[in-house]
C-alpha positions in Angstrom: 0.0 0.0 0.0 1.6 3.2 -1.1 2.6 6.2 1.1 3.5 9.1 -1.2 4.2 12.7 -0.3 3.9 15.5 -2.8 5.4 18.9 -2.0 5.8 22.1 -3.8 5.3 25.9 -3.9 1.9 27.5 -4.1 0.3 26.8 -7.5 3.1 24.4 -8.4 0.8 21.5 -9.2 1.0 19.2 -6.2 -2.7 19.7 -5.4 -3.6 18.9 -9.0 -1.3 15.9 -9.2 -2.3 14.4 -5.8 -5.9 13.4 -6.6 -4.8 11.8 -9.8 -2.1 9.6 -8.1 -4.6 8.7 -5.4 -7.3 7.7 -7.9 -4.9 5.6 -10.0 -3.6 3.8 -6.9 -6.9 3.6 -4.9 -5.2 5.5 -2.1 -6.7 8.1 0.2 -5.8 11.7 -0.7 -5.0 14.1 2.1 -4.4 17.8 1.7 -5.1 20.9 3.8 -8.7 21.1 2.6 -9.5 17.5 3.6 -7.9 18.1 7.0 -10.1 21.2 7.4 -13.3 19.2 6.8 -12.1 16.4 9.1 -11.2 18.9 11.9 -14.7 20.2 11.7 -16.0 16.6 11.9 -13.9 16.1 15.0 -16.0 18.7 16.7 -18.7 16.1 17.3 -19.1 14.4 20.6 -16.5 11.7 21.6 -19.4 9.2 21.8 -20.3 9.9 18.2 -16.8 9.5 17.1 -16.7 6.0 18.7 -20.0 4.8 17.2 -19.2 2.2 14.6 -21.6 0.8 12.1 -21.0 -2.7 10.6 -19.3 -1.4 7.5 -15.7 -0.4 6.6 -15.0 3.2 7.9 -15.2 6.0 5.3 -12.2 8.1 4.6 -13.6 10.9 6.8 -14.2 8.5 9.7 -10.7 7.1 9.3 -9.1 10.6 9.5 -11.5 11.6 12.3 -10.3 8.7 14.5 -6.6 9.7 13.8 -7.3 13.4 14.6 -9.4 12.5 17.6 -6.6 10.5 19.0 -4.0 13.2 18.5 -6.2 16.0 19.7 -7.2 14.1 22.8 -3.5 13.4 23.6 -2.7 17.1 23.1 -5.6 18.2 25.4 -4.3 15.8 28.1 -0.9 17.5 27.9 -2.5 21.0 28.3 -2.8 22.2 24.7 -6.3 23.6 25.2 -9.1 24.1 27.6 -11.6 21.6 26.2 -11.5 18.2 27.9 -11.0 16.4 24.6 -9.9 18.9 21.9 -7.5 21.8 22.3 -9.1 24.7 20.4 -6.0 25.8 18.7 -4.8 22.6 17.2 -7.6 22.1 14.6 -6.9 25.6 13.4 -3.2 24.8 13.0 -3.9 21.6 11.1 -5.9 23.5 8.5 -4.0 26.8 8.2 -2.1 28.0 5.2 1.6 28.5 5.8 1.2 32.3 6.1 -1.2 31.8 9.0 0.7 29.0 10.7 3.8 31.2 11.0 2.2 34.0 12.9 2.3 32.5 16.4 5.9 33.4 17.2 5.5 36.9 18.8 6.2 35.8 22.4 8.0 32.9 24.1 4.6 31.5 25.2 3.5 31.4 21.6 6.6 29.6 20.6 5.9 26.9 23.1 2.3 26.7 21.8 3.7 26.4 18.3 5.7 23.3 19.4 2.5 21.6 20.6 0.8 22.4 17.4 3.6 21.1 15.3 3.8 17.9 17.4 0.1 17.4 16.6 0.5 17.8 12.8 3.6 15.6 12.9 1.7 12.9 14.8 -1.3 13.1 12.5 1.0 12.6 9.4 3.0 9.8 10.9 -0.2 8.0 12.0 -1.7 8.3 8.6 1.5 7.0 7.0 1.5 4.1 9.5 -1.9 3.1 8.2 -0.7 3.2 4.6 -2.4 3.7 1.3 -2.3 7.4 1.4 -1.1 10.4 -0.7 -0.2 13.4 1.5 0.2 16.8 0.0 2.2 19.5 1.8 2.6 20.4 5.5 6.2 19.2 5.5 5.2 15.5 5.2 8.2 14.8 3.0 10.5 15.9 5.9 8.4 14.4 8.7 8.4 11.0 6.9 11.9 11.0 5.4 13.2 8.5 7.9 10.7 5.8 6.6 12.4 4.1 3.6 9.1 2.9 2.1 7.7 6.5 1.7 8.1 8.0 -1.7 8.9 11.7 -1.6 8.1 13.7 -4.7 8.8 17.4 -5.3 6.5 19.3 -7.7 7.7 22.6 -9.4 6.3 24.8 -12.1 7.2 28.1 -13.8 6.0 31.2 -12.1 3.6 32.3 -14.9 1.9 28.9 -14.7 1.7 29.1 -10.9 0.0 32.5 -11.2 -2.5 31.1 -13.7 -3.4 28.2 -11.4 -4.0 30.5 -8.4 -6.0 32.9 -10.6 -8.3 30.1 -11.8 -8.5 28.2 -8.5 -9.1 31.2 -6.2 -10.7 33.6 -8.8 -8.1 36.3 -8.3 -6.7 39.0 -10.5 -3.2 38.4 -11.9 -1.8 41.1 -9.5 -3.5 39.5 -6.5 -2.5 36.0 -7.5 1.1 37.1 -7.8 1.1 38.7 -4.3 -0.6 35.7 -2.9 2.1 33.4 -4.2 4.9 35.6 -2.9 3.3 35.7 0.6 2.7 31.9 0.6 6.2 31.1 -0.6 7.8 33.4 2.0 5.6 31.8 4.8 6.4 28.3 3.6 10.1 29.1 3.7 9.7 30.4 7.3 7.6 27.3 8.3 10.4 24.9 7.1 13.1 27.1 8.8 11.2 27.3 12.1 10.1 23.7 12.4 12.7 21.8 10.4 15.8 24.1 10.4 15.7 24.0 6.6 16.4 27.2 4.6 15.6 25.5 1.2 12.4 23.5 1.4 12.7 22.6 -2.3 16.3 21.4 -2.2 16.3 18.3 -4.5 18.0 16.1 -1.9 14.8 16.2 0.1 13.0 14.2 -2.6 13.4 10.9 -4.6 12.4 12.9 -7.7 11.2 16.3 -8.7 8.6 16.8 -11.5 8.1 20.0 -13.5 4.4 20.3 -14.2 4.9 23.1 -16.6 6.6 20.7 -19.0 5.1 17.3 -17.9 1.4 16.4 -18.4 -0.4 15.7 -15.1 -1.6 12.3 -16.1 1.8 11.3 -17.3 3.4 12.7 -14.2 1.0 10.6 -12.0 2.2 7.5 -13.9 5.8 8.5 -13.2 5.1 8.8 -9.5 3.3 5.4 -9.4 6.1 3.8 -11.3 8.7 5.3 -9.0 6.7 4.1 -5.9 6.6 0.6 -7.4 10.3 0.7 -7.9 10.9 2.0 -4.4 8.9 -0.9 -2.9 10.7 -3.6 -5.0 14.2 -2.1 -4.4 15.0 -1.1 -8.0 14.6 2.7 -7.5 17.8 3.1 -5.5 21.1 3.5 -7.4 23.2 0.3 -7.8 26.4 0.4 -5.7 29.4 0.0 -7.9 31.8 -2.8 -6.9 34.7 -1.5 -9.0 37.6 0.2 -7.3 
């Protein structure tokens, strides 16, 4: 069962490529928007979350159980006032990078940030442990880089194509889309620096491969990702070690 991370700059194509890869592999697809809906779902009672019908759990139910477990753990350690769910953590799980990096004004906020980051790290690692998932963004490629079976894919695109994607997706003017990309790129860099100590979140050594969606068709790119994941699992993706002197 594949575990694949897709990471890239705003409008770079990872959010377009992710659903295609998930569909072709039969995997669950997780990005910020899905986490947002699940975080709202977790606002139900604990009793409701534990109710089980005699059928396989839906994707939403599966993610709800993961988030409920993490949020309950965080509440026990003092992350929030609610007896089960710390009020700040669902927000952090669903924020854009530019929002997630605004909690560092005081020392107290920095400590709060660590709890938030521990939550997102735990969610991603728990989802990966269950397998059969495509995870987009949130530093999943770095969080899971110590797991040899996780394929890490970087997604890039030319700036003009990224602007067009943001214009179409968020119905913005070209000028507004450009400024949105600049803000998100800056916030993303800060996020990786703050939580991972990385100044270059798109450094190629963080990935098994990097795909330029400006020059590669999305459907073909998805096939490349799937082929690479198959090769990773059977051991043929890694370079052969030369035995010559």
